[in-house]
C-alpha positions as CSV (number, residue, x, y, z in Angstrom):
1,X,0.0,0.0,0.0
2,X,2.7,2.4,0.9
3,X,4.7,1.6,-2.2
4,X,1.6,2.1,-4.3
5,X,1.0,5.4,-2.7
6,X,4.6,6.4,-3.3
7,X,4.3,5.3,-6.9
8,X,1.0,7.3,-7.4
9,X,2.6,10.4,-5.8
10,X,5.7,10.0,-8.0
11,X,3.6,9.7,-11.1
12,X,1.4,12.6,-10.1
13,X,4.5,14.7,-9.4
14,X,6.0,13.8,-12.8
15,X,2.8,14.7,-14.6
16,X,2.5,18.0,-12.9
17,X,6.1,18.9,-13.7
18,X,5.6,17.9,-17.4
19,X,2.4,20.0,-17.5
20,X,4.1,23.0,-16.0
21,X,7.1,22.6,-18.3
22,X,4.8,22.5,-21.4
23,X,3.0,25.6,-20.2
24,X,6.2,27.5,-19.7
25,X,7.4,26.5,-23.2
26,X,4.1,27.7,-24.7
27,X,4.3,31.0,-22.9
28,X,7.9,31.5,-23.9
29,X,7.1,30.8,-27.6
30,X,4.3,33.3,-27.3
31,X,6.8,36.0,-26.1
32,X,5.5,36.3,-22.5
33,X,9.0,36.1,-21.1
34,X,10.7,38.1,-23.9
35,X,12.2,40.6,-21.5
36,X,13.9,38.0,-19.5
37,X,17.3,36.4,-20.0
38,X,16.3,32.9,-21.2
39,X,19.6,31.4,-20.1
40,X,19.5,32.8,-16.6
41,X,15.8,31.7,-16.1
42,X,16.7,28.4,-17.5
43,X,19.4,27.8,-14.8
44,X,17.1,29.0,-12.0
45,X,14.5,26.6,-12.9
46,X,17.1,23.8,-13.2
47,X,18.3,24.5,-9.6
48,X,14.7,24.4,-8.3
49,X,14.0,21.2,-10.1
50,X,17.2,19.7,-8.8
51,X,16.1,20.3,-5.2
52,X,12.8,18.6,-5.8
53,X,13.7,15.1,-6.9
54,X,15.9,12.9,-9.0
55,X,13.3,12.5,-11.6
56,X,13.2,16.2,-12.1
57,X,17.0,16.2,-12.6
58,X,16.4,13.8,-15.5
59,X,13.8,16.1,-17.0
60,X,16.0,19.1,-16.6
61,X,18.9,17.2,-18.2
62,X,16.6,16.5,-21.2
63,X,15.6,20.1,-21.3
64,X,19.2,21.2,-21.5
65,X,19.8,18.9,-24.3
66,X,16.8,20.1,-26.3
67,X,16.7,23.9,-25.9
68,X,20.1,25.5,-26.4
69,X,20.3,25.1,-30.3
70,X,16.8,26.5,-31.1
71,X,17.4,29.5,-28.8
72,X,20.8,30.2,-30.4
73,X,19.3,29.9,-33.9
74,X,16.6,32.3,-32.9
75,X,19.1,34.9,-31.7
76,X,21.3,34.5,-34.8
77,X,18.2,34.8,-37.0
78,X,17.1,37.9,-35.3
79,X,20.6,39.3,-35.6
80,X,20.6,38.5,-39.4
81,X,17.2,40.1,-39.7
82,X,18.4,43.2,-38.0
83,X,21.5,43.4,-40.2
84,X,19.4,42.8,-43.3
85,X,17.1,45.7,-42.2
86,X,20.0,48.0,-41.2
87,X,22.2,47.7,-44.4
88,X,19.6,49.0,-46.9
89,X,18.7,51.8,-44.5
90,X,22.4,52.7,-44.2
91,X,22.9,52.9,-48.0
92,X,19.7,54.8,-48.5
93,X,20.6,57.3,-45.8
94,X,24.1,57.8,-47.2
95,X,22.7,58.4,-50.7
96,X,20.1,60.9,-49.3
97,X,22.9,62.6,-47.4
98,X,24.9,63.0,-50.7
99,X,21.9,64.4,-52.5
100,X,21.3,66.8,-49.6
101,X,24.9,68.0,-49.7
102,X,24.7,68.6,-53.5
103,X,21.6,70.7,-52.9
104,X,23.5,72.6,-50.3
105,X,26.3,73.3,-52.8
106,X,23.9,74.4,-55.5
107,X,22.2,76.8,-53.1
108,X,25.4,78.7,-52.9
109,X,25.7,79.3,-56.7
110,X,23.9,81.6,-57.1
111,X,23.6,82.5,-53.4
112,X,20.0,81.7,-52.2
113,X,19.7,82.0,-48.4
114,X,16.3,80.3,-48.3
115,X,17.5,77.3,-50.3
116,X,20.6,77.1,-48.1
117,X,18.5,76.9,-45.0
118,X,16.3,74.2,-46.4
119,X,19.3,72.2,-47.7
120,X,21.1,72.6,-44.4
121,X,18.1,71.3,-42.5
122,X,18.0,68.3,-44.8
123,X,21.7,67.5,-44.3
124,X,21.2,67.7,-40.5
125,X,18.2,65.4,-40.6
126,X,20.1,62.9,-42.7
127,X,23.0,63.0,-40.3
128,X,20.6,62.4,-37.4
129,X,19.2,59.4,-39.3
130,X,22.7,58.0,-39.6
131,X,23.4,58.6,-36.0
132,X,20.1,56.8,-35.0
133,X,21.1,53.8,-37.2
134,X,24.5,53.6,-35.6
135,X,23.1,53.9,-32.0
136,X,20.4,51.2,-32.7
137,X,22.9,48.8,-34.2
138,X,25.3,49.2,-31.2
139,X,22.5,48.6,-28.7
140,X,21.6,45.4,-30.4
141,X,25.3,44.3,-30.3
142,X,25.4,45.0,-26.6
143,X,22.2,43.2,-25.8
144,X,23.2,40.2,-27.9
145,X,27.0,40.0,-27.6
146,X,27.1,36.2,-28.2
147,X,25.5,36.4,-31.7
148,X,27.6,35.5,-34.6
149,X,28.5,38.6,-36.6
150,X,29.8,36.7,-39.6
151,X,26.3,36.5,-41.2
152,X,25.9,40.3,-40.8
153,X,29.3,40.9,-42.4
154,X,28.5,38.6,-45.3
155,X,25.2,40.5,-45.9
156,X,27.1,43.8,-45.8
157,X,29.7,42.4,-48.2
158,X,27.0,41.2,-50.6
159,X,25.3,44.6,-50.5
160,X,28.6,46.4,-51.2
161,X,29.3,44.1,-54.1
162,X,25.9,44.7,-55.5
163,X,26.4,48.5,-55.3
164,X,29.9,48.2,-56.8
165,X,28.4,46.2,-59.7
166,X,25.8,48.9,-60.3
167,X,28.5,51.5,-60.0
168,X,30.7,49.8,-62.7
169,X,27.7,49.7,-65.1
170,X,26.9,53.4,-64.4
171,X,30.5,54.3,-65.0
172,X,30.5,52.4,-68.3
173,X,27.3,54.2,-69.3
174,X,28.8,57.6,-68.3
175,X,32.0,56.9,-70.4
176,X,29.7,56.0,-73.4
177,X,27.8,59.2,-72.9
178,X,31.0,61.2,-72.5
179,X,32.2,59.9,-75.9
180,X,28.9,60.9,-77.5
181,X,29.1,64.3,-75.9
182,X,32.7,64.8,-77.2
183,X,31.6,63.9,-80.8
184,X,28.6,66.2,-80.6
185,X,30.8,69.0,-79.3
186,X,33.1,68.5,-82.3
187,X,30.1,68.7,-84.6
188,X,28.9,71.8,-82.8
189,X,32.2,73.5,-83.1
190,X,32.2,72.8,-86.8
191,X,28.7,74.1,-87.2
192,X,29.7,77.2,-85.2
193,X,32.6,77.9,-87.5
194,X,30.3,77.6,-90.5
195,X,27.7,79.8,-88.9
196,X,30.3,82.4,-88.1
197,X,31.5,82.4,-91.7
198,X,27.9,82.7,-93.0
199,X,27.1,85.5,-90.5
200,X,30.2,87.4,-91.7
201,X,29.0,87.0,-95.3
202,X,25.5,88.1,-94.5
203,X,26.8,91.0,-92.4
204,X,29.0,92.1,-95.3
205,X,26.1,91.9,-97.7
206,X,23.7,93.7,-95.4
207,X,26.2,96.5,-94.8
208,X,26.6,96.8,-98.5
209,X,22.9,96.9,-99.2
210,X,22.2,99.5,-96.5
211,X,25.2,101.6,-97.4
212,X,24.7,104.7,-99.5
213,X,26.7,104.0,-102.5
214,X,27.5,107.6,-103.3
215,X,28.8,108.8,-106.7
216,X,29.2,105.9,-109.0
217,X,32.5,107.0,-110.4
218,X,34.1,106.3,-106.9
219,X,33.3,102.6,-107.1
220,X,36.0,100.1,-107.9
221,X,36.1,96.5,-109.2
222,X,35.7,95.1,-105.6
223,X,32.4,96.9,-105.2
224,X,31.4,95.5,-108.6
225,X,32.1,92.0,-107.3
226,X,29.8,92.6,-104.3
227,X,27.0,93.9,-106.6
228,X,27.5,90.9,-108.9
229,X,27.1,88.5,-106.0
230,X,24.0,90.3,-104.8
231,X,22.5,90.1,-108.3
232,X,23.2,86.4,-108.5
233,X,21.6,85.9,-105.0
234,X,18.6,87.9,-106.0
235,X,18.0,85.7,-109.1
236,X,18.3,82.6,-106.9
237,X,15.8,84.1,-104.4
238,X,13.3,84.9,-107.1
239,X,13.5,81.4,-108.6
240,X,12.1,80.0,-105.3
241,X,8.6,81.6,-105.5
242,X,8.5,81.1,-109.3
243,X,9.1,77.3,-108.8
244,X,6.6,77.3,-106.0
245,X,3.9,78.8,-108.3
246,X,4.7,76.2,-110.9
247,X,4.2,73.4,-108.3
248,X,0.9,75.0,-107.1
249,X,-0.2,75.1,-110.8
250,X,0.6,71.4,-111.3
251,X,3.5,72.0,-113.7
252,X,5.7,69.2,-114.7
253,X,9.0,70.6,-113.4
254,X,11.1,68.0,-115.1
255,X,9.5,68.8,-118.4
256,X,9.9,72.6,-117.7
257,X,13.6,72.2,-116.9
258,X,14.2,70.1,-120.0
259,X,12.5,72.8,-122.2
260,X,15.0,75.3,-120.8
261,X,18.1,73.2,-121.1
262,X,17.9,70.0,-123.2
263,X,19.9,66.8,-122.9
264,X,21.4,67.8,-119.5
265,X,22.2,64.9,-117.1
266,X,21.8,66.3,-113.6
267,X,23.8,64.9,-110.7
268,X,20.8,65.3,-108.5
269,X,17.1,66.0,-109.2
270,X,17.3,69.1,-106.9
271,X,19.9,70.6,-109.3
272,X,17.2,71.3,-111.9
273,X,16.6,74.6,-110.0
274,X,19.8,75.8,-111.7
275,X,18.0,75.5,-115.1
276,X,15.3,78.0,-113.9
277,X,18.0,80.3,-112.5
278,X,19.7,80.1,-115.9
279,X,16.4,81.1,-117.6
280,X,16.0,84.2,-115.3
281,X,19.6,85.2,-115.8
282,X,19.3,85.1,-119.6
283,X,16.1,87.2,-119.5
284,X,17.5,89.8,-117.0
285,X,20.9,90.2,-118.8
286,X,19.4,90.1,-122.3
287,X,20.5,93.3,-124.1
288,X,22.8,94.3,-121.2
289,X,24.2,97.8,-121.9
290,X,26.3,99.7,-119.4
291,X,24.6,103.1,-118.8
292,X,24.9,105.8,-116.3
293,X,21.7,105.9,-114.3
294,X,21.4,107.6,-111.0
295,X,21.5,104.5,-108.7
296,X,21.3,106.7,-105.6
297,X,17.6,107.0,-106.3
298,X,17.3,103.3,-105.6
299,X,19.9,102.6,-102.9
300,X,18.5,105.2,-100.6
301,X,15.4,103.1,-100.2
302,X,15.5,99.9,-98.1
303,X,12.7,98.4,-100.2
304,X,13.1,99.1,-104.0
305,X,9.3,99.0,-104.5
306,X,9.2,102.3,-102.5
307,X,11.3,103.9,-105.2
308,X,8.7,102.8,-107.8
309,X,5.9,104.3,-105.7
310,X,7.7,107.6,-105.4
311,X,8.9,107.8,-109.0
312,X,6.7,105.5,-111.1
313,X,8.2,107.0,-114.4
314,X,11.9,106.7,-113.4
315,X,14.5,104.8,-115.5
316,X,14.3,102.0,-113.0
317,X,10.5,101.9,-113.4
318,X,11.0,101.6,-117.2
319,X,13.5,98.9,-116.7
320,X,11.0,96.9,-114.6
321,X,8.3,97.4,-117.2
322,X,10.7,96.1,-119.9
323,X,12.0,93.0,-118.0
324,X,8.8,91.8,-116.3
325,X,7.0,90.7,-119.5
326,X,10.2,88.9,-120.6
327,X,10.6,87.0,-117.3
328,X,6.9,86.1,-116.7
329,X,5.5,84.6,-120.0
330,X,1.8,85.2,-120.7
331,X,1.1,81.5,-120.5
332,X,3.0,81.3,-117.2
333,X,1.0,84.2,-115.7
334,X,-2.3,82.8,-117.0
335,X,-1.5,79.5,-115.4
336,X,-0.6,81.1,-112.1
337,X,-3.4,83.5,-111.7
338,X,-6.0,82.5,-114.3
339,X,-5.8,85.9,-116.0
340,X,-3.3,88.5,-117.4
341,X,-4.4,91.4,-115.2
342,X,-1.0,91.9,-113.5
343,X,0.8,91.9,-116.9
344,X,-1.7,94.5,-118.2
345,X,-1.3,96.6,-115.1
346,X,2.5,96.7,-115.5
347,X,2.4,97.5,-119.2
348,X,0.1,100.4,-118.5
349,X,2.9,102.0,-116.4
350,X,1.7,100.9,-113.0
351,X,3.3,98.6,-110.4
352,X,1.0,96.1,-108.6
353,X,1.8,95.4,-105.0
354,X,1.6,91.6,-105.3
355,X,4.1,89.2,-103.8
356,X,5.4,88.0,-107.1
357,X,6.0,91.4,-108.5
358,X,7.6,92.7,-105.3
359,X,10.0,89.8,-105.5
360,X,10.7,90.6,-109.1
361,X,11.5,94.2,-108.3
362,X,14.1,93.1,-105.7
363,X,15.8,91.0,-108.4
364,X,15.6,93.9,-110.9
365,X,17.2,96.3,-108.5
366,X,20.5,94.5,-108.4
367,X,20.7,93.9,-112.1
368,X,19.9,97.6,-112.7
369,X,22.7,98.7,-110.2
370,X,25.1,96.2,-111.8
371,X,24.3,97.7,-115.2
372,X,25.1,101.2,-113.8
373,X,28.3,100.1,-112.2
374,X,29.5,98.5,-115.4
375,X,29.6,101.9,-117.0
376,X,30.8,103.9,-114.0
377,X,33.9,102.0,-112.9
378,X,37.2,103.4,-114.2
379,X,37.9,100.4,-116.3
380,X,34.8,99.6,-118.3
381,X,33.2,96.3,-117.5
382,X,32.4,93.9,-120.3
383,X,30.0,91.0,-120.1
384,X,30.8,87.6,-121.5
385,X,29.0,84.3,-121.7
386,X,29.8,80.6,-121.9
387,X,28.3,78.2,-124.4
388,X,27.1,74.7,-123.4
389,X,29.5,71.9,-124.3
390,X,32.5,74.1,-123.6
391,X,35.5,72.8,-121.7
392,X,35.6,74.0,-118.2
393,X,38.2,76.6,-117.4
394,X,38.9,77.7,-113.9
395,X,40.2,81.1,-115.1
396,X,36.9,82.1,-116.6
397,X,34.3,79.8,-115.0
398,X,33.1,78.8,-111.5
399,X,31.1,75.7,-110.8
400,X,27.7,76.7,-109.3
401,X,27.6,73.4,-107.3
402,X,29.8,73.4,-104.2
403,X,32.9,71.2,-104.2
404,X,31.5,69.1,-101.3
405,X,28.4,68.2,-103.3
406,X,29.9,66.0,-106.1
407,X,30.7,69.3,-107.9
408,X,32.9,68.1,-110.8
409,X,31.7,65.6,-113.2
410,X,34.1,64.3,-115.8
411,X,33.0,63.5,-119.4
412,X,34.1,59.9,-119.6
413,X,34.7,59.9,-123.4
414,X,37.2,62.8,-123.3
415,X,38.2,63.0,-119.7
416,X,37.2,66.7,-119.4
417,X,34.8,68.8,-117.4
418,X,32.0,69.8,-119.7
419,X,29.7,72.8,-119.3
420,X,26.0,71.8,-119.3
421,X,24.8,75.4,-119.3
422,X,25.6,78.8,-118.0
423,X,23.8,80.0,-114.9
424,X,25.3,83.6,-114.6
425,X,27.4,85.5,-117.1
426,X,30.9,86.7,-116.3
427,X,32.5,90.1,-116.5
428,X,35.9,91.6,-117.4
429,X,36.7,94.7,-115.4
430,X,40.1,95.9,-116.6
431,X,42.6,93.1,-115.9
432,X,40.2,91.5,-113.4
433,X,37.8,88.7,-114.3
434,X,34.6,87.9,-112.5
435,X,34.1,84.3,-113.5
436,X,30.8,83.2,-115.0
437,X,28.9,80.5,-113.1
438,X,28.2,77.3,-114.9
439,X,26.6,73.9,-114.3
440,X,28.8,70.9,-115.3
441,X,27.1,67.9,-116.9
442,X,27.8,64.5,-118.2
443,X,26.6,65.5,-121.7
444,X,29.0,64.6,-124.5
445,X,30.9,67.3,-126.4
446,X,30.2,67.3,-130.1
């Protein structure tokens, strides 16, 4: 009986201990004792159990065998999680600090006190964030000194390697962009040089156009060259609206160009514009006779049409009435406008204020001045032309197509440069020669 009672008490005691042990484990897993030191509490309970009975010693021994590894893994895992959370925050905060510092620098140039104050506050706040990260990390190291830091170091190393890899890609991208910027800068410098040259030419021409030319007999061959270039440009400028009206009237430009100059092989289709310029040049310089008009009556007006309005019966006005019917054929005008009213208006001694006629007057102005200068220079100017099929001569001819645009075409049968047609006539002024402008073609020389 006594042994049975002892056995029952022993069994009851063991069951109670197991029940309490399970309850403690559940509470610990739920975080009830999270503020306690698990190792210290563990040893306290072990001492208490040792005083109770031998059976309790066996249970405590089993507990010591079971629990140390899970507890250590939990601590290491929490440490890894903390390191994993801290590292991205650290990098983000450093990046934000750099950006804030850049903003602070930009706020000084130009000096902006308000932006400086805002940027300064931002830098201070980011430094505070870094300080908080450092303090938090040190506190966790102190509270968990036994945790293995190798995992945190490996995480930090992996994060650094990832950032270094991104940095290498960004540096490679920057180098590629730098090379592109260098090439674009070289192109820009070339364009700037070309623009400067063109601006100088335009300034020279503008100064010449606005300059009061004074008595014609004081002009020299150099002034004659300037007027010649201005006349050539005015013919080129008038050809643009003329071709535009042809397109609007559904003209066949290829057929029209061929009717002006036959059997010409053009290097480019766009070069057919030179055929229309040749047509205008022949019409405007037809019957060219050096005379002594008073060109001051024209040059004192910025717009030559104003000279016609003020003096509708001047020699320049007569020149316009003579040349306009030659340049604008009746069939051409009827196709453009559906009538011949403008032509009739001009022949009656009046000058219509229409875009086409105003453009024509600007062209006629420079041909009229050139005609006056040809008679006024000390050495008389003589006009000369070039026949199609002639061999190209650099002494008397200038290729109207620029050298960089496949300028020279060689006649394959004779190995010579052949003139397709003349675009502008040339002039001899004393011993000086103003070369005629020609278009070179593949046409065969007979």
